Short mmCIF file of the C-alpha atoms (twelve columns), coordinates in Angstrom:
data_MODEL
# 
_entry.id   MODEL 
# 
loop_
_atom_site.group_PDB 
_atom_site.id 
_atom_site.type_symbol 
_atom_site.label_atom_id 
_atom_site.label_alt_id 
_atom_site.label_comp_id 
_atom_site.label_asym_id 
_atom_site.label_seq_id 
_atom_site.Cartn_x 
_atom_site.Cartn_y 
_atom_site.Cartn_z 
_atom_site.pdbx_PDB_model_num 
ATOM 1  C CA . MET A 1  -20.136 -6.488  -27.120 1 
ATOM 2  C CA . THR A 2  -20.728 -10.208 -27.347 1 
ATOM 3  C CA . ASP A 3  -20.948 -12.540 -24.433 1 
ATOM 4  C CA . GLY A 4  -17.545 -13.928 -25.331 1 
ATOM 5  C CA . GLU A 5  -16.013 -10.455 -25.254 1 
ATOM 6  C CA . ARG A 6  -17.652 -9.705  -21.888 1 
ATOM 7  C CA . LEU A 7  -16.361 -12.951 -20.452 1 
ATOM 8  C CA . GLU A 8  -12.839 -12.240 -21.783 1 
ATOM 9  C CA . ARG A 9  -12.882 -8.743  -20.290 1 
ATOM 10 C CA . ARG A 10 -14.110 -10.069 -16.940 1 
ATOM 11 C CA . GLU A 11 -11.335 -12.657 -16.935 1 
ATOM 12 C CA . MET A 12 -8.698  -10.105 -17.801 1 
ATOM 13 C CA . LEU A 13 -9.831  -7.788  -14.966 1 
ATOM 14 C CA . ALA A 14 -9.848  -10.666 -12.514 1 
ATOM 15 C CA . ALA A 15 -6.291  -11.675 -13.508 1 
ATOM 16 C CA . ARG A 16 -5.118  -8.084  -13.125 1 
ATOM 17 C CA . GLY A 17 -6.643  -7.896  -9.645  1 
ATOM 18 C CA . PHE A 18 -5.028  -11.145 -8.700  1 
ATOM 19 C CA . ARG A 19 -1.600  -9.956  -9.867  1 
ATOM 20 C CA . GLU A 20 -2.029  -6.694  -7.950  1 
ATOM 21 C CA . ALA A 21 -2.946  -8.608  -4.810  1 
ATOM 22 C CA . LEU A 22 0.076   -10.850 -5.148  1 
ATOM 23 C CA . ASP A 23 2.398   -7.865  -5.736  1 
ATOM 24 C CA . SER A 24 1.142   -6.323  -2.514  1 
ATOM 25 C CA . LEU A 25 2.273   -9.197  -0.405  1 
ATOM 26 C CA . ASN A 26 5.659   -9.099  1.339   1 
ATOM 27 C CA . PRO A 27 6.536   -12.475 2.829   1 
ATOM 28 C CA . ALA A 28 9.560   -10.950 4.680   1 
ATOM 29 C CA . VAL A 29 7.383   -8.935  7.117   1 
ATOM 30 C CA . GLU A 30 5.294   -9.934  10.101  1 
ATOM 31 C CA . PRO A 31 1.542   -10.506 9.557   1 
ATOM 32 C CA . GLU A 32 0.701   -7.402  11.513  1 
ATOM 33 C CA . VAL A 33 2.930   -5.287  9.310   1 
ATOM 34 C CA . GLN A 34 1.291   -6.756  6.229   1 
ATOM 35 C CA . GLN A 35 -2.099  -5.996  7.731   1 
ATOM 36 C CA . LEU A 36 -0.962  -2.379  8.276   1 
ATOM 37 C CA . PHE A 37 0.194   -2.161  4.703   1 
ATOM 38 C CA . ASP A 38 -3.136  -3.559  3.436   1 
ATOM 39 C CA . ALA A 39 -5.049  -0.987  5.477   1 
ATOM 40 C CA . LEU A 40 -2.967  1.872   4.058   1 
ATOM 41 C CA . ARG A 41 -3.414  0.491   0.538   1 
ATOM 42 C CA . ARG A 42 -7.199  0.561   0.825   1 
ATOM 43 C CA . THR A 43 -7.117  4.373   1.116   1 
ATOM 44 C CA . MET A 44 -4.098  5.361   -0.941  1 
ATOM 45 C CA . PRO A 45 -1.687  3.804   -3.489  1 
ATOM 46 C CA . ALA A 46 1.104   1.823   -1.771  1 
ATOM 47 C CA . ARG A 47 3.781   -0.642  -2.794  1 
ATOM 48 C CA . TRP A 48 6.658   -2.472  -1.227  1 
ATOM 49 C CA . GLN A 49 10.306  -1.597  -1.934  1 
ATOM 50 C CA . GLN A 50 12.117  -4.393  -0.069  1 
ATOM 51 C CA . ALA A 51 11.213  -3.771  3.583   1 
ATOM 52 C CA . ASP A 52 10.058  -0.145  2.998   1 
ATOM 53 C CA . MET A 53 6.526   0.922   2.238   1 
ATOM 54 C CA . ILE A 54 6.194   3.545   -0.500  1 
ATOM 55 C CA . VAL A 55 2.951   5.430   -0.299  1 
ATOM 56 C CA . CYS A 56 1.573   7.711   -3.019  1 
ATOM 57 C CA . ASP A 57 5.096   7.557   -4.579  1 
ATOM 58 C CA . THR A 58 5.981   10.455  -2.271  1 
ATOM 59 C CA . VAL A 59 6.377   8.972   1.234   1 
ATOM 60 C CA . CYS A 60 8.641   6.188   2.479   1 
ATOM 61 C CA . ILE A 61 7.835   4.312   5.702   1 
ATOM 62 C CA . LYS A 62 10.716  2.362   7.139   1 
ATOM 63 C CA . PRO A 63 10.686  -0.307  9.820   1 
ATOM 64 C CA . PRO A 64 9.315   -0.253  12.519  1 
ATOM 65 C CA . TYR A 65 6.571   1.531   10.487  1 
ATOM 66 C CA . THR A 66 5.703   4.388   12.810  1 
ATOM 67 C CA . PRO A 67 4.927   8.015   11.971  1 
ATOM 68 C CA . GLU A 68 8.470   8.882   13.128  1 
ATOM 69 C CA . THR A 69 9.999   6.650   10.396  1 
ATOM 70 C CA . CYS A 70 8.066   8.345   7.605   1 
ATOM 71 C CA . SER A 71 10.039  10.551  5.259   1 
ATOM 72 C CA . SER A 72 9.355   12.354  2.048   1 
ATOM 73 C CA . VAL A 73 10.715  10.788  -1.152  1 
ATOM 74 C CA . GLY A 74 12.657  13.419  -3.088  1 
ATOM 75 C CA . GLY A 75 11.960  16.303  -0.663  1 
ATOM 76 C CA . GLY A 76 8.867   18.427  -0.401  1 
ATOM 77 C CA . HIS A 77 5.443   16.819  -0.308  1 
ATOM 78 C CA . LYS A 78 4.653   18.134  3.199   1 
ATOM 79 C CA . GLN A 79 0.944   17.665  2.793   1 
ATOM 80 C CA . SER A 80 1.301   14.066  1.632   1 
ATOM 81 C CA . LEU A 81 3.736   13.331  4.434   1 
ATOM 82 C CA . ALA A 82 1.374   14.781  7.060   1 
ATOM 83 C CA . ARG A 83 -1.606  12.839  5.649   1 
ATOM 84 C CA . VAL A 84 0.301   9.516   5.551   1 
ATOM 85 C CA . LYS A 85 1.519   9.988   9.130   1 
ATOM 86 C CA . LYS A 86 -2.025  10.667  10.326  1 
ATOM 87 C CA . VAL A 87 -3.485  7.675   8.533   1 
ATOM 88 C CA . LEU A 88 -0.601  5.445   9.673   1 
ATOM 89 C CA . GLU A 89 -1.115  6.444   13.268  1 
ATOM 90 C CA . GLY A 90 -4.806  5.602   13.099  1 
ATOM 91 C CA . GLU A 91 -4.234  2.283   11.370  1 
ATOM 92 C CA . ARG A 92 -1.478  1.342   13.860  1 
ATOM 93 C CA . ALA A 93 -3.917  1.912   16.682  1 
ATOM 94 C CA . LYS A 94 -6.269  -0.627  15.119  1 
ATOM 95 C CA . VAL A 95 -3.640  -3.253  14.187  1 
ATOM 96 C CA . PHE A 96 -1.221  -3.180  17.152  1 
# 
């Protein structure tokens, strides 16, 4: 691999990371909620779907983003739901 190819690859990876970071921002939510989302995203895949957080493509967290507002997407996924609730509870204790 030449230096030019390495540089191009590094630039491509940086651009991808920047796009992912921008996609994870939701300007419609309070800063504390965004901070909560960012904390969840550090440990598991998460994305915004309007005001709802979708975690691991199996759990939906609706406002006000408490363990009680977590639900399974498409039914089932009891282990994922339990794990997300536990992580959410811990992260909420840190943020709020």
